[in-house]
N, C-alpha and C positions, 0 to 999 in steps of 0.2 A: 523619408525625414528621420531621424531617431528620437523617441518617446523621451521627454525632459525628465522623467524617474525613472524609465526603464531602458537605460541607454545600453545597459549589458544582455537586458533580455525581458522580453515582456511574453510571460507565460499565462496562456489560457488551461486552466483547472476543472474537468469534469468530476461532479461529487453529487450525489443523492441528496434531495432537498432535507432529508431529515438527519444529515452528518453535521456535528456540530465539533468534532474534534481535527479535521484533516485542513482545515483553512486556518486556524488559530497554529497549528502544528507549523504550515507552511511558513508562515509570519515568525513565528518565532526562531525557524532556521533561514532568517532571510537576510541575504547579502545586499550589500549598497549598489544600486545599479540595478534589480531585478527586482520585478515586480509579480505580482500573482493576482489573475481576474478568473473568478468562480461563475461557472453555467452549471446553474443547476437542475438536477435528474427530478423532475416530479415524481416523487412517491405518493401516491394515493390510498393506499392499504397497507403500513408497516410491519403489519403482525407477522412472525417468522416463528412461530411455537412449536410447528412440523417440515417435515421435509418437504412438504406440498406445499407451505404457505413460504418454504423461503427460495424454491424455485420460480413462485408468483410473482414473489419479490422482483427476481431477477428477470422474468416476464416485463414487468414494469419499466424495468431499467431497457431492455432492449428495444420498448418500443418509444420510450422517450429521448434516446440518448442522442438520436441526430438533432430533435429542435435544440437540445441543452447545449450540442456541439455548434450549432447555427447561429444559437444569439452570442454565443462567446466570440465567433469568431468576425463578430461585427466589432471587435475592441482591436482586432488586426494582430491577435498573438504571433509571435514568431514562433512557436514550439506549444504542445499541449502536452498536460500531466493529467494521468490518471488519480483522481481522488478517489476510488473506491477500487477493492482489490478480488473480490469474491468472482466476478465475471472474466478476471483478468485469468485466473487458474482455470476456469470450467472446459473441461474438454481436455485437459493435458496439453501438451506441449502444442499437436495440433489445434486446439483451442486458441490458446495463445497466439498462436502467430495470426490464424486467423481474426481474431476480435482486432489483432494490431494493423492489419492489413484494412482491416472496413474502415477504421477508425483513418488512418492515412490517406487512403481512398477519397472517403470522403471530404474530409479538411484539407487536404494537400500539404499537411505537416508532419514533422517528423513527432512520434509519442511515446513517452514514458510510461509501462507499465509496473503493476508492483510485484507481478510475477516476476518479468524481465530483472527488475532491479534488483529483487533476491537473488536472483541463478548469478546474475555478475558478481553482486559482494559474496555469496559462498565462494564463487572461484577464487575471488579475491583473494581471500582467506586462507584458502585451501582446504575446506573444512569437506566433509565426505559424509557421515549419519549426522542425523539433525533430529531435534526436539521440536514442536509447533504447537504454538498456543492460537487459538482462534476465538472468537465470536460465534461461530455460526452452527446449525442445528448439521447431524451427519450426512446427509447430501452432500454440504459443502466442506466436510472433513475431509471428505473421500475425495473429491475434485481436487483441494488442495495434497493429500497426500501423491494423487494419482501423478500432479505435475512433478513433483521435486521425485520423485523416485523415478519418472521419465527422464531428466536430465541426470540420474546419476546420483542422486541425495536421498538413501534410506531413512524413512522417518523411525525410529526406534520409538518417539509417544506423540502422540497428537492430542490435548488436551482442548476439548470445544467446549467453550461455555457455555452456550445454548442459550442464548440472549432471546425474549420471548417478543422483541418489537427492534424496529432499525435503532429509533434514538434510546431505547435503553442500553444498548451495545458505549454510550458515552459514560455511561452512569455504573459502570464495573470499577469499585473501589481499587485505590493502587493496591491493597493489601489482598484482594482476590487474585489479580495479576502477577503478584511475587510469589504469591503459594502455587500459581498454576507456572510458573516458569522451574521453581524450583523440583513441582512434578515431573516435569519432563528432562529434567538435567539429570538422566541415568549415565552409568560407568559407559564410556568410548561414544557418548554423544559430542562431535566438534564444534556445535552451535547450535544456538536456539533461536528459531525464526518466528514472530509475530505477525502474524495478518488482521487482517480487518482497521481499515483506514478508519473508523469512529472508536476504535480502542485506545485511549491515551496511554501510550506506552514509553514515548520516546526519552522522557527524563528516564522511567525506570529503566529502562533497557542500557543506559549510560551507567547509571549507577551499579546494575546486575554484573555487568560486564568487569567492573572493579571485584565485585565479589567473588564470581564464578572465574576469573579468570580465560575467559571465551567467550568471541563474538555474541552477541546478543541483538538481533538484527530486528528492531522495528521497521513495519513496512512504511510510515511515513517520511522516516529517516533515509531510509534503502531508495523510495521513490525518488524523493527531494534530492538526493545526494547525484542518481542517475542524471536527473535532468539538469544538474548544474553541468556535472563533468560531461556531458554530452555537447553542451552549448560553450566547452571551453573555458569554464568559471571554474577557478579552482583553490578558493579561499578553502581555509580549512576552519571548521567552526568546532571549540569545548562545549559539552553538555547534551549531546545528543548521539551522543557512541563514535565509536571508532574508524567509523566510515568516513563521517562528517571532519572527524579531528586529524585523523594520519592520511586518509587516501583522496 
């Protein structure tokens, strides 16, 4: 039986319990007949002030993600969306493939990941060299760079904001993020990619695309775009970047 509100698609979203941005971002990019339902991955210690602390946070996610997935599956969604991005880049292309396969095997559903969404967006735009902004520590940035370079997109520069806690990522001011975008926009950069789903960049990315004249890919917009398009939903939306407006 078709869901009364989600008559085009019921999406299960997996997000850390500390994330306050991805859920409202998905709703601001909502289309009629598609609903999103979040399963929270319990984060007990959100400190990420060092590489070891950042990796420990990912360890918590790995230990909790199946339980969060099990809970969201009780809503009988049609599709899954990853509302977190670091783990989808971890280990480069091979790590992304394994992560996706593990989630799809456990859930029996297809899943949109941030890493895969960025890859498909860059291919669509025909971009080669990129600049990247992240909220991560150095170890996180290294894994992001590894993924992009393995898929053929050299990273000219990455700006890691080194946020001290998982919650503090959502508190990065718009102006700080704007400065970071300018910082990674070197000559020869074809596109800019923002990673970290708790970093609020969707509206700013749309604004900066018009200023810079090149794609600025906010990961929440890219992942939502991929989820919609993989389910045959082609609505074009303004205010969230060229991906959702034009493709």
